[in-house]
N, CA, C and O atoms as a MOPAC input file, in Angstrom:
PM7 MOZYME 1SCF
protein

 N     11.15800 1   -15.75600 1     7.84900 1
 C     11.10900 1   -14.39900 1     7.31500 1
 C     11.25100 1   -13.43700 1     8.50000 1
 O     10.50500 1   -13.52400 1     9.47600 1
 N     12.20600 1   -12.53200 1     8.40000 1
 C     12.38600 1   -11.58000 1     9.49500 1
 C     11.45000 1   -10.38200 1     9.32000 1
 O     10.73500 1   -10.28100 1     8.32300 1
 N     11.46500 1    -9.48900 1    10.28700 1
 C     10.53300 1    -8.35700 1    10.29700 1
 C     10.71200 1    -7.45300 1     9.07600 1
 O      9.72700 1    -6.98800 1     8.50300 1
 N     11.95200 1    -7.20400 1     8.67900 1
 C     12.21200 1    -6.34900 1     7.51600 1
 C     11.60100 1    -6.97000 1     6.26000 1
 O     10.92200 1    -6.29500 1     5.48700 1
 N     11.84900 1    -8.24800 1     6.07200 1
 C     11.30300 1    -8.92800 1     4.89300 1
 C      9.77400 1    -8.93900 1     4.91400 1
 O      9.12600 1    -8.76100 1     3.88300 1
 N      9.22400 1    -9.14500 1     6.07800 1
 C      7.76900 1    -9.16800 1     6.21400 1
 C      7.15900 1    -7.81600 1     5.86100 1
 O      6.15600 1    -7.74700 1     5.15100 1
 N      7.76500 1    -6.75100 1     6.35600 1
 C      7.25400 1    -5.40800 1     6.05000 1
 C      7.45800 1    -5.08600 1     4.57200 1
 O      6.58300 1    -4.48700 1     3.94700 1
 N      8.59100 1    -5.47200 1     4.01200 1
 C      8.82400 1    -5.23500 1     2.57800 1
 C      7.77500 1    -5.95600 1     1.73900 1
 O      7.29200 1    -5.40600 1     0.74900 1
 N      7.41900 1    -7.17400 1     2.12000 1
 C      6.37700 1    -7.90800 1     1.40100 1
 C      5.02200 1    -7.22300 1     1.56700 1
 O      4.24600 1    -7.13600 1     0.61500 1
 N      4.74200 1    -6.74200 1     2.76100 1
 C      3.48200 1    -6.03600 1     3.00500 1
 C      3.39600 1    -4.76600 1     2.16300 1
 O      2.32500 1    -4.43000 1     1.65700 1
 N      4.50800 1    -4.06500 1     2.01000 1
 C      4.54200 1    -2.86400 1     1.17000 1
 C      4.19800 1    -3.23000 1    -0.27000 1
 O      3.41200 1    -2.54000 1    -0.91900 1
 N      4.77500 1    -4.29400 1    -0.75700 1
 C      4.48200 1    -4.74000 1    -2.12100 1
 C      3.01100 1    -5.12900 1    -2.26000 1
 O      2.38100 1    -4.82100 1    -3.27200 1
 N      2.47000 1    -5.79500 1    -1.26100 1
 C      1.05500 1    -6.16600 1    -1.29800 1
 C      0.15600 1    -4.93200 1    -1.35600 1
 O     -0.82700 1    -4.91100 1    -2.09700 1
 N      0.49100 1    -3.91300 1    -0.58100 1
 C     -0.29400 1    -2.67000 1    -0.60100 1
 C     -0.20300 1    -1.99700 1    -1.96500 1
 O     -1.20000 1    -1.49300 1    -2.48200 1
 N      0.99700 1    -1.99000 1    -2.54800 1
 C      1.18400 1    -1.38200 1    -3.86500 1
 C      0.34700 1    -2.10200 1    -4.91600 1
 O     -0.30100 1    -1.46800 1    -5.74900 1
 N      0.36600 1    -3.42800 1    -4.86900 1
 C     -0.40500 1    -4.21400 1    -5.83400 1
 C     -1.90600 1    -4.03300 1    -5.64100 1
 O     -2.65500 1    -3.94800 1    -6.61400 1
 N     -2.34500 1    -3.97200 1    -4.38300 1
 C     -3.76800 1    -3.75400 1    -4.11300 1
 C     -4.20900 1    -2.39800 1    -4.64600 1
 O     -5.27900 1    -2.28500 1    -5.24500 1
 N     -3.39700 1    -1.37300 1    -4.43300 1
 C     -3.73800 1    -0.04000 1    -4.94300 1
 C     -3.85500 1    -0.06500 1    -6.46400 1
 O     -4.75100 1     0.56100 1    -7.03100 1
 N     -2.96100 1    -0.77900 1    -7.11700 1
 C     -3.01700 1    -0.87500 1    -8.57900 1
 C     -4.30400 1    -1.56000 1    -9.03400 1
 O     -4.94500 1    -1.10900 1    -9.98400 1
 N     -4.68100 1    -2.63500 1    -8.36700 1
 C     -5.93900 1    -3.32900 1    -8.71900 1
 C     -7.13100 1    -2.41100 1    -8.53600 1
 O     -8.01900 1    -2.37200 1    -9.38700 1
 N     -7.16400 1    -1.66400 1    -7.42400 1
 C     -8.27700 1    -0.74500 1    -7.18700 1
 C     -8.27300 1     0.39500 1    -8.19800 1
 O     -9.33600 1     0.86300 1    -8.60600 1
 N     -7.08800 1     0.84700 1    -8.60800 1
 C     -6.98900 1     1.88200 1    -9.64000 1
 C     -7.61500 1     1.38100 1   -10.93800 1
 O     -8.35700 1     2.10200 1   -11.60600 1
 N     -7.30400 1     0.14100 1   -11.27900 1
 C     -7.88600 1    -0.46400 1   -12.47800 1
 C     -9.40300 1    -0.58700 1   -12.33800 1
 O    -10.14000 1    -0.37900 1   -13.30200 1
 N     -9.86400 1    -0.92500 1   -11.13600 1
 C    -11.30100 1    -0.99500 1   -10.89000 1
 C    -11.96600 1     0.35400 1   -11.07600 1
 O    -13.05500 1     0.44000 1   -11.64400 1
 N    -11.31900 1     1.40800 1   -10.60200 1
 C    -11.86200 1     2.76000 1   -10.76200 1
 C    -11.94700 1     3.13700 1   -12.23200 1
 O    -12.92600 1     3.73600 1   -12.67700 1
 N    -10.91000 1     2.77900 1   -12.97900 1
 C    -10.88600 1     3.12400 1   -14.40700 1
 C    -11.96200 1     2.39500 1   -15.19200 1
 O    -12.45900 1     2.91300 1   -16.19200 1
 N    -12.32600 1     1.20400 1   -14.75400 1
 C    -13.31000 1     0.42200 1   -15.50100 1
 C    -14.71300 1     0.49400 1   -14.89400 1
 O    -15.63300 1    -0.16000 1   -15.38600 1
 N    -14.88100 1     1.27600 1   -13.84300 1
 C    -16.18600 1     1.36800 1   -13.18000 1
 C    -17.23000 1     1.97500 1   -14.11200 1
 O    -16.94800 1     2.89300 1   -14.88200 1
 N    -18.42900 1     1.44200 1   -14.02100 1
 C    -19.52200 1     1.89500 1   -14.88200 1
 C    -20.30400 1     3.06900 1   -14.31500 1
 O    -21.06700 1     3.71300 1   -15.03500 1
 N    -20.12400 1     3.34900 1   -13.04100 1
 C    -20.89700 1     4.44100 1   -12.44700 1
 C    -20.02200 1     5.22600 1   -11.46300 1
 O    -19.02300 1     4.70800 1   -10.96400 1
 N    -20.39800 1     6.45800 1   -11.19200 1
 C    -19.58300 1     7.32000 1   -10.32300 1
 C    -19.42300 1     6.78500 1    -8.90000 1
 O    -18.36700 1     6.96900 1    -8.29400 1
 N    -20.44300 1     6.13300 1    -8.36100 1
 C    -20.36400 1     5.62400 1    -6.99400 1
 C    -19.30200 1     4.52900 1    -6.87600 1
 O    -18.51200 1     4.51200 1    -5.93100 1
 N    -19.29800 1     3.62700 1    -7.84100 1
 C    -18.31200 1     2.55000 1    -7.83500 1
 C    -16.91600 1     3.11100 1    -8.04700 1
 O    -15.96600 1     2.68800 1    -7.38800 1
 N    -16.78800 1     4.05900 1    -8.96100 1
 C    -15.49300 1     4.70500 1    -9.20100 1
 C    -14.99500 1     5.36500 1    -7.92000 1
 O    -13.82500 1     5.23900 1    -7.56000 1
 N    -15.89000 1     6.06300 1    -7.24300 1
 C    -15.52600 1     6.74000 1    -6.00100 1
 C    -15.07500 1     5.73600 1    -4.93400 1
 O    -14.10800 1     5.98700 1    -4.21600 1
 N    -15.76400 1     4.62200 1    -4.83300 1
 C    -15.38400 1     3.57100 1    -3.88700 1
 C    -13.96800 1     3.08600 1    -4.15500 1
 O    -13.14800 1     3.01100 1    -3.24000 1
 N    -13.68200 1     2.75800 1    -5.40800 1
 C    -12.35100 1     2.26500 1    -5.74800 1
 C    -11.28300 1     3.33800 1    -5.52700 1
 O    -10.17200 1     3.02400 1    -5.10000 1
 N    -11.60500 1     4.58300 1    -5.81000 1
 C    -10.64200 1     5.66300 1    -5.58600 1
 C    -10.32600 1     5.80900 1    -4.09900 1
 O     -9.18200 1     6.06500 1    -3.72200 1
 N    -11.34900 1     5.64300 1    -3.25400 1
 C    -11.12100 1     5.69000 1    -1.81000 1
 C    -10.24500 1     4.52200 1    -1.36900 1
 O     -9.35000 1     4.69500 1    -0.54100 1
 N    -10.49400 1     3.35000 1    -1.91100 1
 C     -9.67700 1     2.18200 1    -1.58000 1
 C     -8.22100 1     2.39700 1    -1.98900 1
 O     -7.30600 1     1.99400 1    -1.27200 1
 N     -8.00800 1     3.03200 1    -3.14200 1
 C     -6.63800 1     3.36000 1    -3.57600 1
 C     -5.96200 1     4.24200 1    -2.53400 1
 O     -4.82000 1     3.99400 1    -2.14900 1
 N     -6.66900 1     5.27200 1    -2.07800 1
 C     -6.09000 1     6.18500 1    -1.08300 1
 C     -5.75700 1     5.44100 1     0.20800 1
 O     -4.71300 1     5.68600 1     0.81200 1
 N     -6.63300 1     4.53900 1     0.63400 1
 C     -6.35800 1     3.77500 1     1.85200 1
 C     -5.11500 1     2.91600 1     1.68800 1
 O     -4.26900 1     2.86300 1     2.58000 1
 N     -5.00500 1     2.24700 1     0.55900 1
 C     -3.82900 1     1.39800 1     0.32600 1
 C     -2.56300 1     2.23700 1     0.27900 1
 O     -1.52200 1     1.82200 1     0.78900 1
 N     -2.64500 1     3.41900 1    -0.33100 1
 C     -1.48300 1     4.30600 1    -0.37100 1
 C     -1.09500 1     4.75300 1     1.03200 1
 O      0.09100 1     4.85500 1     1.34800 1
 N     -2.08500 1     5.01900 1     1.87000 1
 C     -1.79400 1     5.38300 1     3.26200 1
 C     -1.14000 1     4.21900 1     4.00500 1
 O     -0.18900 1     4.40800 1     4.76300 1
 N     -1.66200 1     3.01900 1     3.77800 1
 C     -1.06700 1     1.83700 1     4.41200 1
 C      0.39200 1     1.69300 1     3.98400 1
 O      1.26600 1     1.43200 1     4.81100 1
 N      0.64700 1     1.86300 1     2.69300 1
 C      2.01400 1     1.74300 1     2.18600 1
 C      2.92400 1     2.78800 1     2.82600 1
 O      4.05600 1     2.48900 1     3.20600 1
 N      2.42200 1     4.00900 1     2.94100 1
 C      3.21600 1     5.08500 1     3.54300 1
 C      3.59200 1     4.73800 1     4.98200 1
 O      4.74600 1     4.89000 1     5.38300 1
 N      2.61700 1     4.27300 1     5.75300 1
 C      2.86700 1     3.91200 1     7.14900 1
 C      3.88300 1     2.77200 1     7.23400 1
 O      4.79700 1     2.81000 1     8.05900 1
 N      3.72300 1     1.76800 1     6.38800 1
 C      4.65600 1     0.65400 1     6.39700 1
 C      6.06900 1     1.10200 1     6.02300 1
 O      7.04400 1     0.63600 1     6.61300 1
 N      6.18300 1     1.99500 1     5.05700 1
 C      7.51400 1     2.50900 1     4.68100 1
 C      8.15800 1     3.26700 1     5.84300 1
 O      9.36000 1     3.15000 1     6.08500 1
 N      7.34400 1     4.04000 1     6.55300 1
 C      7.87100 1     4.76300 1     7.71700 1
 C      8.34800 1     3.78700 1     8.79000 1
 O      9.41700 1     3.97300 1     9.37100 1
 N      7.56300 1     2.76100 1     9.05000 1
 C      7.93300 1     1.77100 1    10.05900 1
 C      9.17800 1     0.99400 1     9.63400 1
 O     10.03700 1     0.68000 1    10.45800 1
 N      9.26200 1     0.69200 1     8.35200 1
 C     10.43400 1    -0.00900 1     7.83100 1
 C     11.68800 1     0.83900 1     8.00900 1
 O     12.72800 1     0.33700 1     8.43500 1
 N     11.58700 1     2.11000 1     7.68600 1
 C     12.74300 1     2.99800 1     7.84500 1
 C     13.17400 1     3.06500 1     9.30700 1
 O     14.36700 1     3.05000 1     9.60800 1
 N     12.21400 1     3.13900 1    10.20000 1
 C     12.52400 1     3.18000 1    11.62800 1
 C     13.19800 1     1.88900 1    12.07200 1
 O     14.20100 1     1.92100 1    12.78500 1
 N     12.65400 1     0.76600 1    11.65700 1
 C     13.22600 1    -0.52800 1    12.02500 1
 C     14.65600 1    -0.65300 1    11.51400 1
 O     15.54500 1    -1.10900 1    12.23200 1
 N     14.86700 1    -0.24400 1    10.27000 1
 C     16.22000 1    -0.30800 1     9.71600 1
 C     17.17500 1     0.61200 1    10.44800 1
 O     18.34100 1     0.27000 1    10.64300 1
 N     16.69300 1     1.77300 1    10.85400 1
 C     17.52400 1     2.71900 1    11.59700 1
 C     17.93000 1     2.11700 1    12.93900 1
 O     19.08500 1     2.20600 1    13.35600 1
 N     16.96300 1     1.50900 1    13.59700 1
 C     17.23900 1     0.87200 1    14.88600 1
 C     18.26700 1    -0.24900 1    14.73400 1
 O     19.13700 1    -0.43700 1    15.58400 1
 N     18.14600 1    -0.98200 1    13.63700 1
 C     19.04800 1    -2.10700 1    13.40100 1
 C     20.35800 1    -1.69300 1    12.74300 1
 O     21.25100 1    -2.52300 1    12.57100 1
 N     20.48500 1    -0.41300 1    12.37100 1
 C     21.69300 1     0.05900 1    11.72200 1
 C     21.82400 1    -0.38500 1    10.28100 1
 O     22.92800 1    -0.51500 1     9.75400 1
 N     20.66700 1    -0.62000 1     9.64000 1
 C     20.64900 1    -1.05600 1     8.23000 1
 C     20.31500 1     0.12900 1     7.32800 1
 O     19.91800 1     1.20000 1     7.78600 1
 N     20.48900 1    -0.10100 1     6.05000 1
 C     20.10700 1     0.90400 1     5.04700 1
 C     18.85600 1     0.50200 1     4.35400 1
 O     18.37800 1     1.22100 1     3.47600 1

């Protein structure tokens, strides 16, 4: 697996993790747990954003789209 494929897989993993945490927030029984899951969603979204930026840079360096 090359670097592009690895980062693309990591992006998908972050997206899926955010979705799971979103579901956890929706089903949480108390505000503290909901807040925890909402924070985790934001972290995963930030991770995904950073990975997308790095992927774009890597592709630019390699002359890919």
